[in-house]
N, C-alpha and C positions, 0 to 999 in steps of 0.2 A: 661347406657345399654337399657333404656326403650324402645326406638323405632327403634332400630337397626333391619334390616332384617337379616335373617340368612346369607345370601350372604355377607352382610357388616361385620358381626361378623367374618366370615371366612376369609374375606379379612384383617380384623384387626389382626387376628392370624398369617396370612402370613407376614404381615409388622412387626410384633413383632418377626419374626424369627421362628414361629412354622409353618412348611411347611407340610400340609396334602397331600397326593397323590390324584390323580384324583380318584382312586378307593375308597379311604376313604371319599372323599367328596360326591361321588355317594351313598355311604353306609349311610352317614348322611341323605341325602335327601330320601332315601329309608326307613330308619327307622322313619322318621318325617311322611312320607306318610302312612306307614304300621301301625302306632299307632294312626294317626290322630292328632298328636301334632301341636301346633302352633309354630311360630318362637321363641317366648320367652321361651317355655318349651324345644325346641330342644337346644337352646343356654344354658339354665341352665344344661341340661344333658350333653352337651359337656364340659362346664366348669368343672362340678363336675367329669367327667370321666378324664379329663386331670389333675386335681388337685389330685385325689386319685390314678390314675395309672401311672401318669408321662409320658404318651404317649396316643394316641388314641387307645382305645380298643373297637372294634365294638359290641362285645357280651355284655360288661359292659354297654355301651351306650344304646343299646336296652333294656337291663334289667331296666335301669332307666326310659326310656320312658314308658315301660310296667308297672312299678310300678305307674307312674303318671296316666296312663290310668286306671288302676285297682282301683285307688282311686278317679277317677273322677276330677283330678286336672286340672284346666284351667287357672290358673294365675301364673306368676313367683313367686310372694310372697308365694302362697299356695305351690308350688313346693318347695322352700327353707324351708318352716316350715316343710313339710313332710321329706324331706331329713335330717333336724336337728333331727326330732323324731326318725328316723331310724339310727341315728348315722353317716350320710354321709356327714354333713357339719361341 
């Protein structure tokens, strides 16, 4: 998962049968831009959202991105560690 772009990750989800609507994809990119997240952080937030919510929940996704921003998280590893600390992993 290391060097996948966000677009590649969303394509992988599609191939695996998890089909996001165009509106959901736009919201994912909006959240990424709104919080200044990089592709790695957006992917971790999407993956965590899907795992915990069993569907894409935009408000949950944004809350994860905001949590990462609040804690100045910049890497996938740090994001996973924070989510574990918060009981989200």
